[in-house]
ROMI-615891 format. One line per field, with one value per residue (C-alpha): residue number from 0; residue in one letter; chain; x, y, z. Coordinates in pm, 1 decimal, padded with zeros to 6 digits. Each point is the difference from the previous one (the first is absolute). Last residue first. Layout:
<rs>
num [NUM ...] $
residuo [a ...] $
cadena [A ...] $
east [X ...] $
north [Y ...] $
up [Z ...] $
</rs>
This chain:
<rs>
num [238 237 236 235 234 233 232 231 230 229 228 227 226 225 224 223 222 221 220 219 218 217 216 215 214 213 212 211 210 209 208 207 206 205 204 203 202 201 200 199 198 197 196 195 194 193 192 191 190 189 188 187 186 185 184 183 182 181 180 179 178 177 176 175 174 173 172 171 170 169 168 167 166 165 164 163 162 161 160 159 158 157 156 155 154 153 152 151 150 149 148 147 146 145 144 143 142 141 140 139 138 137 136 135 134 133 132 131 130 129 128 127 126 125 124 123 122 121 120 119 118 117 116 115 114 113 112 111 110 109 108 107 106 105 104 103 102 101 100 99 98 97 96 95 94 93 92 91 90 89 88 87 86 85 84 83 82 81 80 79 78 77 76 75 74 73 72 71 70 69 68 67 66 65 64 63 62 61 60 59 58 57 56 55 54 53 52 51 50 49 48 47 46 45 44 43 42 41 40 39 38 37 36 35 34 33 32 31 30 29 28 27 26 25 24 23 22 21 20 19 18 17 16 15 14 13 12 11 10 9 8 7 6 5 4 3 2 1 0] $
residuo [p t p t a t e t e k k k g g f y f n i g i n l s s f s f i t n s t f t l s t s q s a k i n e s y s t t k f n t f g i s g l y t e i a i n k n l f y t i g a g l f v s l g s h k n n g r y n g n s y i y t t r s e g e n y n v g l h a f g a f k s k g l m q y y r s f i g i h l s q s y s g g i s f y g s y h v t e s h t n g t n i s a s v g l m i k d k i f y g y r l g f g a r t s i e e v l p k t g t s d f s n s k a k s f s f n c g i m q r g k n i q g f s f t f a t l a f v l l l n k m] $
cadena [A A A A A A A A A A A A A A A A A A A A A A A A A A A A A A A A A A A A A A A A A A A A A A A A A A A A A A A A A A A A A A A A A A A A A A A A A A A A A A A A A A A A A A A A A A A A A A A A A A A A A A A A A A A A A A A A A A A A A A A A A A A A A A A A A A A A A A A A A A A A A A A A A A A A A A A A A A A A A A A A A A A A A A A A A A A A A A A A A A A A A A A A A A A A A A A A A A A A A A A A A A A A A A A A A A A A A A A A A A A A A A A A A A A A A A A A A A A A A A A] $
east [01207.2 -00310.2 -00024.7 -00320.8 -00219.5 -00218.7 00115.3 00023.4 -00358.4 -00119.0 -00141.7 -00336.2 -00046.9 -00047.8 00230.5 00244.5 00053.7 00162.2 00214.6 00070.8 00282.9 00037.6 00260.9 00127.4 00312.5 00248.0 -00190.8 -00233.7 -00318.9 00095.0 -00317.1 -00112.0 -00336.7 -00169.7 -00285.9 -00351.4 -00160.7 -00350.8 -00065.8 -00218.5 00050.9 -00049.9 -00261.5 -00011.4 00128.3 00276.3 00117.5 -00137.2 00128.6 -00184.4 00211.7 -00117.5 00271.5 00117.9 00322.9 00245.3 00274.6 00354.9 00119.8 00288.2 00213.8 -00269.6 00086.8 -00098.7 -00014.0 -00124.0 -00186.5 -00171.0 00259.2 00284.4 00183.7 -00085.4 00168.6 -00201.7 00141.2 -00181.1 -00129.5 -00268.4 -00251.5 -00257.5 -00353.3 -00160.2 -00361.9 -00167.0 -00066.4 00140.0 -00074.4 00220.3 00031.0 00076.1 00107.7 00207.1 00131.1 00115.6 00284.4 00297.4 -00157.6 -00146.3 -00090.7 -00256.4 -00065.7 -00245.1 00009.0 -00283.8 -00039.5 -00175.8 00156.9 -00147.9 00280.9 00109.8 00307.8 00260.7 00277.4 00306.9 00169.0 00346.5 00043.9 00264.7 00029.7 00274.6 -00017.2 00018.7 -00180.2 -00366.5 -00222.4 -00328.7 -00259.6 -00243.0 -00345.4 -00175.0 -00334.0 -00061.7 -00085.9 00215.5 -00064.9 00184.9 00134.2 00173.4 00148.4 00157.7 00253.1 00066.4 00243.5 00040.6 00245.1 00053.8 00300.2 00149.4 00250.0 -00284.9 -00067.4 -00191.8 -00093.3 -00157.7 -00180.6 -00145.2 -00214.6 -00124.2 -00247.3 -00081.2 -00279.4 -00019.3 -00242.8 00067.5 -00166.9 00157.0 00096.5 00312.4 00207.4 00301.3 -00188.4 -00350.8 -00296.5 00220.0 -00221.3 00086.2 -00106.6 00144.4 00037.9 00176.9 00174.6 00165.4 00237.4 00141.1 00221.0 00113.0 00245.2 00058.9 00251.3 00012.4 00227.4 -00129.7 00176.4 00157.8 00220.0 00316.1 00084.4 -00272.4 -00112.9 -00221.1 -00141.8 -00132.1 -00104.8 -00152.7 -00186.1 -00151.2 -00216.1 -00184.5 -00177.9 -00141.6 -00264.4 -00066.7 -00252.0 00087.6 -00176.4 00126.8 -00225.2 00257.7 00348.1 00204.8 00109.7 00082.9 00263.1 00322.8 -00088.2 -00119.2 00290.2 00253.2 -00154.7 00005.9 00366.4 00094.5 -00179.2 00177.0 00337.8 -00067.2 -00098.7 00318.2 00205.2] $
north [04698.0 -00102.0 -00360.4 -00187.0 -00155.9 -00281.3 -00267.8 00232.3 00108.4 -00356.9 -00186.0 -00164.8 -00372.1 -00218.6 -00274.2 -00270.6 -00317.3 -00294.5 -00290.7 -00304.3 -00252.2 -00315.6 -00249.6 -00306.5 -00218.0 00286.5 00128.4 00281.3 -00165.7 -00068.8 -00149.9 -00051.4 -00151.7 -00065.7 -00249.9 -00025.5 -00325.8 -00132.6 -00362.4 -00220.2 -00365.8 -00277.2 00122.4 -00248.4 00107.4 -00270.1 00152.1 00342.4 00251.7 00308.8 00284.7 00299.9 00262.6 00270.9 00149.0 00216.9 00239.9 00072.5 00147.9 00023.0 00227.6 00095.6 00154.3 00320.2 00179.2 00355.5 00204.2 00340.8 00245.9 -00176.4 -00332.8 -00004.1 -00292.6 -00167.2 -00218.2 -00251.9 -00092.7 -00232.6 -00036.8 -00276.0 -00093.2 -00306.9 -00110.3 -00326.1 -00263.8 -00343.2 -00291.5 -00308.6 -00270.0 -00368.7 -00269.1 -00301.7 -00299.8 -00349.1 -00225.8 00151.2 00338.5 00245.4 00332.4 00270.8 00311.8 00282.8 00334.6 00247.2 00364.9 00283.0 00294.1 00313.6 00246.3 00262.5 00204.5 00224.8 00121.2 00198.1 00197.8 00106.5 00262.6 00029.3 00285.6 00155.8 00320.4 -00184.2 -00333.3 00095.2 -00147.5 -00170.6 -00137.9 -00251.1 -00126.6 -00305.0 -00157.8 -00348.8 -00263.5 -00313.1 -00292.4 -00331.9 -00271.5 -00326.8 -00291.7 -00304.0 -00265.5 -00356.2 -00287.1 -00251.9 -00286.9 -00317.6 -00206.7 -00052.3 00276.1 00248.4 00222.0 00327.9 00225.0 00341.3 00255.6 00319.4 00262.5 00327.8 00268.1 00341.3 00246.1 00358.7 00273.6 00332.9 00295.4 00323.8 00249.7 00211.5 00213.0 00202.0 00333.2 -00072.7 -00200.8 -00119.4 -00230.9 -00354.8 -00253.8 -00349.4 -00286.8 -00332.9 -00284.0 -00306.5 -00282.5 -00303.4 -00285.8 -00299.9 -00275.2 -00293.5 -00282.8 -00259.4 -00299.9 -00186.1 -00049.0 -00307.6 -00104.0 00135.9 00202.0 00256.9 00237.1 00307.2 00228.4 00354.6 00223.1 00344.7 00232.1 00338.1 00251.5 00316.2 00257.8 00331.2 00247.9 00363.3 00282.3 00293.3 00319.3 00335.9 00199.8 00052.2 00001.7 -00312.3 00066.4 00366.3 -00063.8 -00097.5 00145.8 00340.7 00033.0 -00090.2 00251.9 00273.8 -00071.1 -00003.0 00330.6 00152.3 -00124.0 00152.6 00332.0 00002.3 -00051.7] $
up [-00986.8 00192.7 00114.3 -00089.5 00268.2 -00122.3 00244.0 00297.9 -00062.3 00022.1 -00295.2 00049.4 -00033.6 -00304.4 -00127.4 00102.6 -00204.9 00177.0 -00120.7 00212.4 00021.9 00206.5 -00118.3 00181.7 00007.1 00051.6 00300.7 00102.5 00118.2 00362.1 00145.6 00356.6 00084.6 00334.5 -00027.1 00143.4 -00110.7 -00054.4 -00097.1 -00217.5 -00084.5 -00257.6 -00243.9 -00289.0 -00342.2 00006.6 00328.4 00089.6 00253.1 00124.6 00133.8 00203.3 00006.7 00243.3 -00132.7 00191.6 -00107.7 -00105.1 -00328.6 -00244.1 -00214.6 -00248.8 -00334.7 -00172.5 -00334.0 -00042.4 -00259.5 00026.3 00134.0 -00180.2 00027.3 00369.6 00179.2 00276.3 00280.2 00218.7 00342.0 00130.7 00280.3 -00028.7 00096.5 -00158.7 -00006.1 -00091.8 -00262.8 -00080.6 -00229.3 -00001.2 -00263.3 -00028.6 -00240.6 00097.7 -00194.1 00092.5 00120.5 -00183.8 00056.2 -00252.5 00158.2 -00079.9 00206.8 -00064.7 00181.5 00042.9 00085.4 00178.9 00177.1 00155.5 00047.7 00254.4 -00086.1 00161.9 -00233.1 00105.7 -00275.0 -00106.5 -00267.5 -00270.5 -00252.3 00211.9 00203.3 00331.1 -00003.2 -00045.9 00269.3 -00081.0 00243.3 -00142.9 00093.0 -00136.9 -00084.9 -00125.7 -00258.0 -00040.0 -00235.3 00023.5 -00226.9 00072.7 -00193.4 00161.7 -00080.9 -00086.6 -00005.6 00281.0 00047.8 00207.5 -00111.8 00346.3 -00074.7 00000.6 -00302.6 00024.2 -00290.2 00042.8 -00214.0 00146.5 -00173.6 00141.6 -00103.2 00142.4 -00077.3 00118.3 00100.6 00170.0 00168.7 00121.7 00267.1 -00037.8 00237.8 -00124.9 -00001.4 00119.9 -00131.7 -00286.6 -00208.5 -00106.3 -00259.7 -00032.2 -00246.1 00053.1 -00180.7 00150.3 -00083.1 00182.6 -00113.7 00206.3 -00090.5 00234.9 -00003.3 00276.7 00045.3 00303.1 00334.6 00159.4 -00290.4 00159.2 -00313.7 00071.0 -00272.6 00015.4 -00266.3 -00029.8 -00288.2 00028.6 -00235.3 00078.0 -00183.3 00097.1 -00213.6 00114.7 -00109.2 00076.7 -00004.0 00223.2 00100.5 00124.8 00232.9 00273.4 -00146.7 -00074.2 -00359.2 00060.6 00267.4 -00172.6 -00337.0 00119.2 00242.7 -00268.6 -00239.2 00262.5 00076.6 -00368.0 -00062.4 00298.1 -00121.4 -00342.6 00159.3 00206.8 -00316.4] $
</rs>
């Protein structure tokens, strides 16, 4: 009985710590999706009736290497798209129908710190990232008194700190989700109206994002491999 308990304890230790040892490597991908609908109505006749539907999706790839136990350095790349459709009707008879489409590319480096949660298969992690971002958005509206077409192009850097949870299915495969992030973006934006350059600006913005919600989905899958086994992981109890 004691030998069985010892085997179980060694197995639990190997599983709970072996995935995040120094020298281990990770290749992962993630998918995000969110959809939201909002509308407003005012019976006084002083405000417009507005309905808006927005959808966003993203896909990313990442590679990481554990430089120390629990500490990873890595590189990442992702692409995000967004689509918004809105309809506005004023009581005076004025209306607008239109929307916007956006896409952006992000390439960066990151660092993570992992912490196993007790003897479970769960681990929490803190994620610090620096990204170069480049993207474009296009807007088209039909008004009761005319049409409008415009687009914006932006590029710049973002720095963010996030947190998430990983669940290890086995020693090589894990799934994860982000809980949210805070950070700063420094973007240069060029605006065009009817394909004519209208303005250019630079902005430094604080961002705060809670990703974990019932209206959004952010799931990743990671593959862990490599690394040297520790003596405690290969120890075998003697009868």
